[in-house]
N, C-alpha and C positions, 0 to 999 in steps of 0.2 A: 504494500500500500504506500502511496506517495507521502512524503513528510509534509505536514501541514504547519504553516506559520500561525501563531496565535495572535499576531498583530492585526489590528483593524485600521481602516483608514479613518481620517478625522470625522467622517459622518457616522462612524460606528458600524459600517457595513463589512461583511465578510469579504476579504480580498477576492477580486474576480480572477486572479491568476491561478486559483486553486480549483480543482475539479471537485466541487462540492458533492455532486451526485455520486462520484466514486467513493468519497469518504463515507457518505451516508450508507451506501450499499455495503461497504466493508464492515461498518459497525452493525448494520442490520443482519448481515450474514452470521455474525458471532452469536446471534440469538435465533438462528434458523429462519430469519425473515418473518417471525411470528408477530401477528398484529397485537397479541396480548403483551408483547415485550416493549410496547411504546414507552413506558416509563424508563426502563433501563436504557433504551436507545437514546432517549432525550438526555438522560444523565451522562452518558458517554459523550454525546455531542456537546453538551455544555462544558464538560471537563476539557474537551478538545479546544473549543473556541472561547470559553469563559462566559458565554451567554448564548441565547437562542435567537438568532436573527430571523426575520420573516422568511428569508430565502432558505434557511436551514430547516425551519418547520415545514415549508412547502416541499422541500426535497424528501423529508422524512415521510410525509403523507403520501407522496408519489411512490416511494420505494415500498411502503407497507400496503399500498392499495387501499388506504382509508381516507375518508373525507378530511380536508384540511381543518374543518371545524372540530373534528374529534381530537386532532393533535393539539390545536390551540386550547381546547377545553382541558386537556391534561396539563399542558404547560402553564395555564393560568390558575388551575386549581391548587397545585402544589407550590407553596411559598419558596421552596428550595430552587425553583427554576427562575431564571432571570431573562426577561424579554428586553432588557436594556444592557448596553455594554457595561462590563464590570472592569474594575482595575486589575492590574497585575497582582496586587496583594489584597486579599480579602480579610478584613478585620470585623469580627462579629462579637458583640457584647450581649450577654444574656441578661434579660430583665425579668426573669421568673421571680416568684415570691422570695425564695431563699436568696437569690442574687440581689434583688432589690433591697431586702432587709439588711443585707451585709455590705451595702454601698455600691451596688451596680450602677445607679444613676450617676454617681460621682465619677466612676470609671468611664462610663460612656461619655460624659462631658469632657473628661481628660483626653480621651481619644479624639473627640471633635476638635478640641483646641490644638492638639499636637498635629493633627492631619490637615486642619484648616477646612474641614468639610463637616456637614451635619449627618446624622444617622440617615441612611437611605440614599446617600449621595456618593458619587464617584468623583475623584479629583479631576480637574480639567485635562490633565495629561494622561488620564486613565492609569495612573500608577497605583492608586488606592481606592478601595470601596469600603465604606463603613456601614455595617448592618446592625440593627437592633432586632433581637428575637425574643419571643415570649418565654421560651424555655428550651434548654439544651439537654435536659434530663440528667444532669450531673450535679445535683443540689449539694452534695457533700463537698464539692470543689468551690462553692460560692465564695465571693463573686467570680464569675468565669468569663474569660475571653478566649476566642478561638482566632488564631492568626494563621492564615494560609493552611488551615486544616489541623493545626496543632493546638491542643487544649492547654490553657494556662490557668490553673486554679489559684484560689486565694489571691486574686489579682489586687494589686495596689498600684498607686501612681508610679512608684519607683520601679516596680516590675514592668509596668506598661512602658515606661521610658526606656528600659533596657531592651525590650522587644522591638520597640519602634526605632531605636538607635541602630539596630541591626538592619532594619528595612530602609531607613532614611539616611543613615550615616550620622556621625556625631553632630549635635546641635551646636550652633555657634554662640 
């Protein structure tokens, strides 16, 4: 299968230099082309491209032989799917009850200040996306932040600074 770049152009579209149909076909084949595997296929596509562009959803619908509306309904039902371009680094802060009680709101505000974006936003250069979630199901680790898929429990502003310094480089 051809190597796919994860970069998007300034409009957020999947680069046209790539054979999107071949990528979708290759991913769908891993699941036997089964229509019932639409969630897994969309997860793999999002992992590959960091978001689900309209062109990607249309290619998935064509490959699976299902209506585009069905693919969109799955992509919009599950909060884990993004229909907007996401940053290279994904920072997620849990705001579930345990995390909230243990200072999750302050941690989220700290990430917002340090990254210069609000929860739900992606930085202009698409380097960072900051997300707020209702629960990550790891209450014993509260407050919890997940950065690039790695869980960081008992989060403090100091720990957040250390993690972000790795991503952004030392602050001036």
